[in-house]
N, C-alpha and C positions, 0 to 999 in steps of 0.2 A: 191780517195783513198788518204790517208795522209801517207807519207813515213817516218817513225820513226826509227832512228838510236839508238839502245839499248845500244851502247858501245861508249861513248865519255868521255874524260877526259880533265880537265883544264890544259893542259901542257903548255899554254902560260900566266900563271898569272903574273901580273905586277911585275917588279924587286923588289919592297919593300917587297913583299911576301917572296921571295926567301932569301933576305937579312936578313929578320927577322929569318927564319930557321937558317941561318948561325950563327947569334948573339945567338940564343936560344942554339944551340948545343955546341958553345964556352962558354957560361955561364955555362951550365951543366958540361962541362969538367973541368972548374976551380972551380966548387963548388960554383958559385955565384947565385944571384937572377935570375930567368929567366926574360927576357925583356918584355916589354909591346908590345901587337900586335900593328902593325903600322896602322896609317890611310891611307887607299887607296881611291882615289876619284873615282866618277863614270865616269869620263872622262878617268881616266887610265884603268879602267876595259872595257870601250867602245872600247878603241884603241886596247887592248889586243884580244878582241873577234872579233871585226869587220873586223880586218885585217886578221884574221885567221879562226877560226871556221865558222863565219857567212858568209865570203866570199866563203870558200869551200862548205858549205852546198848549197848555191845558185848555184855555178858553177856546182856541181855535181847532183842537183836535188833532195835533200832530204829537208824535211819540218821540222823536229824536232830531238832533240837529248836528250836522258836520260843522264844526265851530272853529273859527280862526280870529285873529286879531282884527281890530277895526281897520278896514281898508284905507279909508280916507287919511288916517293918521301914520301909515307906514311911512309915507313922505320920504321917499328914497332921495328926492332931490335936495333935501335939507342936510346940512352938515357934511360929514365926509365918510369914509368906509368905517372909520373906528366908531363914529357916532351911530351908523346904521347897524353895526354889529351889536354894540351894547343895547340899544333900543330893541332891535329884533330879539335877542335872547331874552330880554325881560318880558317882551310881549308874548312870546312862545311859552315862557315858564309860567305866565299867569294863565294861559289856555290849559296847560296841564294841571293846574291848581283846580281849575273849574271842572275838568274831566274827572279828576280823582273824587272830588265832592258829589258828582252827579254821573257816575259812569253809565247808567242806564239811559241818560238823556243826551249827553254830549261825547262827542269823539272829535279829536283835534285834527287840524290842518294848520300847517305852519306858514309864517310870514318868512321871507328871505331877506339876507342883508345886503340887498343890491344898493348899488351907488353908481351914478353916472360915470361912464368911462372905466368902470372897474369890471374885469372879466367876470361872466356868470359863473365861471368855475369856482371862484372865491365863495360862492353860496352853497357849494357842494357839502362842506363840512357841517353846516347847520342843518340842512336837510338830512344828513345821516344821523346827526344828533337826535332830531325831532322824531323820525321814523324808528331808529333802532333803540333809542333810550327812553323817549317819551311816549312811544307808542302811536304816533300820528299816522294818519292814513293818505295824506296828500299835502299839496303845497299850493300857495298862491304865487303866480309868476308874473311880474310886472314887465310887460313888453316896452314899457317908456319910463325908466327910472328918472329921466329928466324932468318929469312932471308937466308934460304938455308940449315939449319942444321936439320931441321925437329925434334924439340924437343917437339912439341905438340902431344896430342892424336889424332888418327883418327877422322875425322869428324862425324863418327857414334858413337863415345864414348859417355857415358851419361854426362860427364863434359860439353859438348856443349848444353845439353838439356834446361837450363834455358833461353839461348838465343833463341833457336828454339821456345820455348813456346811463347815468347814475338813476335817474327816474325809471328806466327799463329795468336796470338791475334791481332796484327796490320794489318795482312793480307798483308804483303810485302815479296817479294822475296829477295834472296841474290845472288849477282854475286860472284862466288868463284874466288878471284883474290888476287895472291901474290903481294909482292912489290919488292924492290931491293934486290939483293942477297949479302951476305958478305962471301959466300962460293966461293973461286976462281975457283972450278971446274964448276960451273953454272953460264954461261953468264945470265944476268938478262932476257932480253926479248927473247933471243935465246934458252935458255935451261931452266932457273928456271920456267919461266911462263908456257911453254909446259909441263914440268915435273909436275908441280902442277895441271894443267887441268887434266892431265891423271891420277895422282895419286888420286885426288878427285873422279873421276869416278869409279876407281877400289874400293876405299874405300865403295863408296855406293853399288857397286855391292856385296862386301864381306859381309856387314852389313845388318841389317834389319831395317834401320832407318825410312823408309817410311811406315812401319807397325805401328810404334809408332806416326808418324806424317803424316798422308795421305794428309795433305793440304799443307805441306811444299813444297817450290818451289826454285830451284837452276838454275841459268844460268852458265854454264861452257863456258868461253870465248875461242876465238882464234879457233873456229871451233871445240871445244871439244878435243883440244890437238891432241894427237895421236890416240884417239879412233876411229874415222871413218875409218881411214887408216887400223886399225887392228880390224875392227867390228867382224869379224868371230872368232878371238881369244877371245874377250871378251863374245861373245854368248857362245863359247865352254867352257869358264872358269865357266860361270854361271852354265852350265849343270854339269861339273866336281864338283862344290862345292855345288851341290844339291840345287841351288837357282832356283826361278822360271825364266821364260823366260824375257829378259830384257824389253820387251815393257810392262810387267806387274810389274816387280820388280823395275826398276829404271826410265823407261822413261814416266811415268805419272807425274813424279816429277822434271825432269832434262831436260833442254833445252840448245841448242848450239846456239852461234851466228855465223855471216858470216865473222869474221875477218881472212880470208884465203886469201893470196895475190897472187894468180894466178888462172887462169881459170880452169886448170885441177883438183886443189884441191877443188874449188867450185863444180864442176861437180861431184866429188866423194862424197862429203858431201850430196849432194841431191840425190844421187843414193842409199845411204846406211842408211840415217837418214829419219824418217818420216817427212813430211812436217809441221806436227802440232808441231814439236819440234825445229824448226829453226826460229831464229829471226834475221832479218837484223841488222848487225852491221859493223862499219868500224874502230873504235878505233882511228880515226883521230881527232886531229893532234897527232900521236902516235908513235909506235914503229918503223915503216918503213915509211919513208917520202920521199924517192926518187922516181925517174921515171925507170920503167922497160925497160931496152934497147931492150928487145924483142917485146915490144908492143908500146913504146912511150908513155904509160900512167903511171899515179901514181899507184904504188903498192897498196896504201890503198884506192883506188877508188872502193871499192867492189860493189857498186851499178852496175857499168858497168859490172861485172861478172854475176850478177843476171839477168840484162837485156838481157843478152845473152843465158838464159836458156830457153827452150821451156816450160815454165809453163802456166797453165791455168789462166785465170782471178781470179778464186777462190783461187788457190794456191798462186798466186802472192800477192793478198790481205792479205793472212794469214801471209806470210813472212814479208811484209812491214808494216803492221798494226795490222791485227787481233790478231796475236799470242802475241804481245807486249802488247796489251790492256788486254788479258786474263791473262797473266803472271804478270802483274803490274796492279791489280785491281784499285789502286788509281790513276794511269794515266788514265785509262778508266773513272773513276769517274770525273776527273779534265777536260777531254776532253768533256764529256757530259754536264757539267756545261755551257760550252761555246757553246753548241748546235752542237758539232762535233761527 
């Protein structure tokens, strides 16, 4: 069994990458030409990866990570479309560099050049580039490029349809993932992320998106936000809104990861959500990096929580490998090319 972490971000990118971002935003603020993307050496990338993600993967017993740019610094609400495009391509190109250096360990998922008020169709070209030219297997889709003010239409609105058509054509899923928050009511990782996960699910419940796109696939991260904890509420709302049962209406197309940082939360997730809808994920090195004083273990060592579950060998395979290969067909094809 290959243990595939479906949720990893390049949170440890070399310093020149972040310095470029700072210079880019400063140039935008001053109305000056945007700076050139810096040259980053292979050795700088190796140092940033081997001391962090690679080390932790080995220590915790995982084999591979579906890897994307740092979510909190996508920051689609900052700058304008040109800024977002330059930053996004630089971030995605850096992920490609990591994958090329460690092809057995990482496979890419792309950031999108979203910007408030800009049609999502403008992100199609970058999705095509990343999938067709860089070999990526999915994307991170931000339902709220405004950074906590929710100025975009719901994910079920037809304004998103051109992008969904391309996702289906390319046969790639999207992880629904917001970025930083510029609304001071919402802490980014503690409120905005969980709000967005929950909101996306409710939008899918209210709408009929999957009637129009039966092959569309979304991963809602962070264990599905508040949804599993309130599963009865959402089942009841589906009934009140005259929608079909959730397993027919939503859960053929929507999947949750295991970025839930305590054993009782993981236990609940597996009690209420079907095993076919759960993908192993840790988000490391990510939102919560410390050690839990109650257990003496790292909060984000989510494999440890799964190992404690009384799962059958078949179910364990689904969560650690099989579901990821099914939700990310291009990942499956890549592994099969290697004889795995």
